N, C-alpha and C positions, 0 to 999 in steps of 0.2 A: 741838425746840430752837430753834425760830424761825430756822433757816438761810436764807441766799439761796443758790441754786446758781447757780454759773457754770459753762457747759459750753463747751468748746473742741472745735472739729473742722475739717477742710480743706474740706468740703462744705457747701453749704448745708441739708443734712438736719439739722445740729445745730441750726438754728432751729427746726424743726419738734418734735425731741426735747423742747426746753426749754420749748416751748408744751405738749406732751404732759404733761410731768412737773406744770407748773404746773396743769393741768386737772385731771389724776388725782389728785395729791398735795395739792392746795390749797395749795401753798407757792410762794413766790416763785422763779422760775427765767428765767435769760436766757442765750442762746446767742452766741457769737462765732466767727466764721469766721477760723481762724488757721491758717498753715502752720508747724507747730512745726519744720520742717526748718530755718528761717531765724531767726537769732537777732536780727535787727531786727525782724520779726515779732513775736517773742516779747517784746521790749522794749516794742514800742509797745501791744501788748495789756497788759502789766502797767502801764503807764502810765494808761491808761484805767480799770482797776480800783482802782488806787491814787486816782485823781482822783474816781471815782464811789462807791466805798465805803469807802476809808480803809483797809482793811486786809484781810489774809487770813487766817482762823484756821484752815482747814481744807485741805490740799493732796492731791489724790489723782492721781497720775502714773500713767494708764492707756493713754495714747496709744501704738500700736504698730502697725508694719508688718511683714510676712513675704511679701516678694516670692516668686513661685512661676515654675516653669517654665510654657512653654505645654502646657496639658493637666492642670494643677494639681499636678505633681511638684515637690519640692523641689531646687533647684541645689545640685550638690557644690561643693566649694570651687574646684575648677577651673574651675567655670562662673560664677563670682561675678565680676562686674566690680568693680574700684576704685569706681565712680561708685555701683553698688548697694550696696556695703558702706558708703560714706560715708553715703548716704541713710539706710540702716537705722539707722546708730550716731546719726545727727544727730536723728532722730525717738524712738527706742526708750530712748535712753541721754543725748545731751546736753542734750536738752529738758527732762528730769527734772531734770538738776544745775543748767541755768539757772533753773528754777523754784524748787526748793529755795533757790539762793544769793540770788534776789530777795525770796522770802517771810520767811525767816528774821529779819531785821530787823525785820520787823513783829511777828513772833511774840515775839520777844525783848523787844520795846518793853512787850509786855502781858503776859509771864511765862507765855504758854500758847498752845499749837498742837499740831496733829497732822498728821503728813505720812505718807500711805500710799503706797508704791511695790508696783505690779503686776508683778510679774516673770512667771514661768512653769514649768512643769515641764521644760521646756527649758534653762532657766538653772540647774537645780539637778542635773539627771542628762542622759545621753545619751537623745536621744527620736529615734523612727524618723521622725517629722514635721517635726523643726525642724533647718533649713539652719544653716550656721556663722554667718552673719552674726545671724541671731535669737538662736540660743542664746548667742552672746558678749555680745549686747547685754543679754541677761535676766540672765545672770551677773554683768555688771557692775551691773545695778540691785540685786543682792544685796549686792556690795560697797558700793556707794554708801549703802545703807541703813544698814550697820552703823556707816561713818564718820560719817555726819551724826547718827545716833541719838547717838554717843558724844560728838559736839561741842555738841550741842542740849541735852542733858540737863539741865546746870544751870539753864538757863531754863525748866525745866518743860515743854519741848518733847518729845513722843514721835514716834519715826519708826520704822515698821515696814513689813514686806512681806509679801506674798500672792502665792504661788506657785502658781497654778491648774493643775490637769492640763486636759485638753482640754475646750473650753467651746464650746458653741452659739453661734456668732458668724458673721457674713457672711465674716471673715477665715478662720476655721477652715473653713468650707464651700467655699473655694476650694481646698482639698487634693483632690485626686482621690478620687473615691467609693471606688473599690478599696482604696485606701490608709487612708481613714477606718474602712471595714469591717473591715479587719485589724488595724488598731488598737485598735479597739472590742473585738474579741476578747480582747484583754490586758488589758482593765480588769476590775476584780472585780465592780463593779456592772453592767457590761455596757452604759454608756452614756456618753455625753458629759455633762458638768455643764451648768447653766443660769446665764446671767448673773445672775438674782436670788439663785442661791447664793452666788456670789462676792460680791456686793452686801451679803449680810448679815453676811459677815466683816468688810468694811472698817466696815460700820456700828457693829459692836461696837469695832472698832479707835479708832474717833473718841468712843466713850463714855465716861463716867466708870469704868465697869466695866474699861476697859483702862488706867486711869491709871497703873498701876504696870508697865506692860509697854513696853519700848522696845528697839529692834534685834532684834526677833523676826522669824523668818522661818516663816511660818505657810504648811503645806502644806494645800492644798485640792484634793485628789485622791482617787481610790478606789483 
């Protein structure tokens, strides 16, 4: 499709990931260090993108955090501080809202766009490994998807949501080993998913094959 991929992350590792994508995929890729917990940082990043590239055609909201207790357990409602709650909401839900709000005018101007929100199994059902702040933010992503899809459809912009089950990522590996092993036993396929398996679904949703699909909540789970 001749896309330029722009990656955003809070650490310098996002720069190396962008370089790796460019080398492996032979496609243009650039990384930006941005703390999505801060609205001003998001605004400054978006201004750079608009000046450098002029538009955003595809937005994938995949950033997320899930703070754990010492030892890798999930905090209970009583153990979650207001500060931690607000931080999770800022990155997992408010940032996607701000990014959607910013890119929609650019997409409307061209009468084309694709927005993919990545939620979680923890956002659509009770999960033994999801804490209240994480589950609430991911449930919010599902609601955000449905409303933005309805509002954006007249401009030929599709907005869909992927809700993966457990996936092997640095964040999921922070969960205590005993908890992961017990959880894995409840998975029919007997394993965690892989990032590439979720990426394949995202790739389909931005393709012409998904042009008549919007507001969908796709379950990527076993």
